[in-house]
Structures are given as structure tokens and as C-alpha cells.
Phi, psi and omega in degrees: 000144188290332178248067188271347183257144184248120173249120195238136161293166177254285188304131180073000186240295174257347192215136180300132173312322185294333177299321177295312184276334183258342182241296191294311181299312175302322179298312176303314183302317180290320192269338183304314180306305181294325182295310184289331179289322183276335186240012185298332184274003178270146183306313188294316175286323177300322176294322179292321173298322178296321174298317176301319183290341176300335181258009183289144169285174176301312177302316175298323179296340183282344182285157168306150189308310183293315179299328181290320179296313179299322180292314182299313180298322177294319176295314183292321184288329178295325182263007183053045178279134182258062181275149185299320182295313179303311182299322180294309181298316181300319175307318183291319179295310180299325172307314179296321178296313179294315184294332180275349180086009178285337184233140172236128185286127180283137162221153184289158188300331183278349187292312182300320180292320177294320176298315181296315181298310183298316180298320182290332177268014179052047175251106183297146176242138172221164182245136171227107187220155179289342176284157184299159175303313175305314178302317179301306183300319184296318184295318184277331174294320181250040182289159173298340177263010183096192188277114179259001184291334176302337179278344187257127184260353177198153176227133181226138180235196184280006170289344175278353180121166182294147191285343173264014175254124181301330179301328183295319181293325177290324177298315183292317179297325178294310177296329183270349176076032181239131176297135182312321183292348181264000189252127162256126176264124180253129185204167172257001187250120185298320186289331174290318174302310178300324178291319178299317179296325179295325177280358174100002176275162168279160176216146174227135175263135178264125172252078181275163174306128176090355172285150177300149180288149182261149176294161181272166177067041181282143175279013184239139178299141178237122179243151175275336175207194184266007192290335181262010185254000000 
């Protein structure tokens, strides 16, 4: 089939938007202060803190290092800023939460069956999300349906480019080794679907429960789940 590969968004596509905003973000907000205080001396966390401090204001830079990181991340999370340093630190905090069993990644009920069916039909699956690659891997490795990562052949985040830029989809197809015409991108965001189509990919919009409403008369297929794909 010409569009045999699946490139999937996460929020509103494989996973409820509410999981990100009601579980992951509040967990990170609660856990970051104690986490950076306890692990600031480690190389991995120290590097993440350095990235966070690149976005610090002059006043924030005058604070002690750990206090500055906590202050910057609180400000960025309150404004839903998708800064590289914040995303890196959130990924490390979420890893701790997933590995401790405090967090289980949400996926819609049809996702495990779809992944298994696509894999059985030799249809490669990759993820493209604004969340970091680490955050993506953790969600699917520690999902409520078990470890789904064996089904996934690639993970891409916004280091590949903005999700509403057609060039990002060409970058991902090149890195994944797939012709754009062989890839279907699934998302809940119309402008992302339009960007993928401009890049030569097929696109499908998902209208999951809780997703924002979509306008009528769209030139893109709209599905309620993965069962018809």
C-alpha cells in the first residue's frame, strides 16, 4: 500500500490530552524542586539544569543555582513554554516517576491492537511529538497496556523542526529512510496535518473524546480511532 508507514502524534492521537495536563505536568511541577535538589551534582541533571538556565532572566540568574532552575521551570510551566531545557528536565523527572511506578502512560484502548496489527502487516510506526524523545519512550514503555516500544521504529521531537512546518516532515522522512508519499501522519491538529500534506505525506485527523472540535468540510480524512487505518 502506498501509505504503509504510520507517523503518530501523541497528545489527542494515541494519548488523551488530559493525561499530559492533568498527570504529567502536575507531577513535574511537584517533583522538580526535590529532584534537582537531590540530583544536581549528577552529570545528567547538571546538564539539564545548564540548559534551563540559558532561559533565565537577569533576576533569576542572581539566585542560587538550584533556586534559579526551580524558578525558571515554574515560570515556563505556568506559561506552557516548550523550552529545550525544561523538556529535558521534565523527561528526567518523568523517568523517575515511571520507573517508580507513580506514573503509567495513558493510551487509548484501540492503540495496542492497532500497533500489533500494523506490526503484523509490516507497517512501520514512528512517533513525532513536541515532547522529548525520552518522554515519548517512557510513556510507551510504561503504558497502561504494557511495553509498546517494540512496535515503534523511530522517535522524533521538535529538534527535527516545528510541527507546523512542512520542512520538519521532510527531515523526519529522510532520517527515517521513508519516502514522504509512503507515510501517513496522524494528529489532532489541523495545521500539523496541513504541513504534513504540503510535504507530500498523507494525513489523518483524529477526533478523540475530549479533543477540541474540528471545522466541517475538511480536505483531510477524520477518524475517531485507528480501527479503519
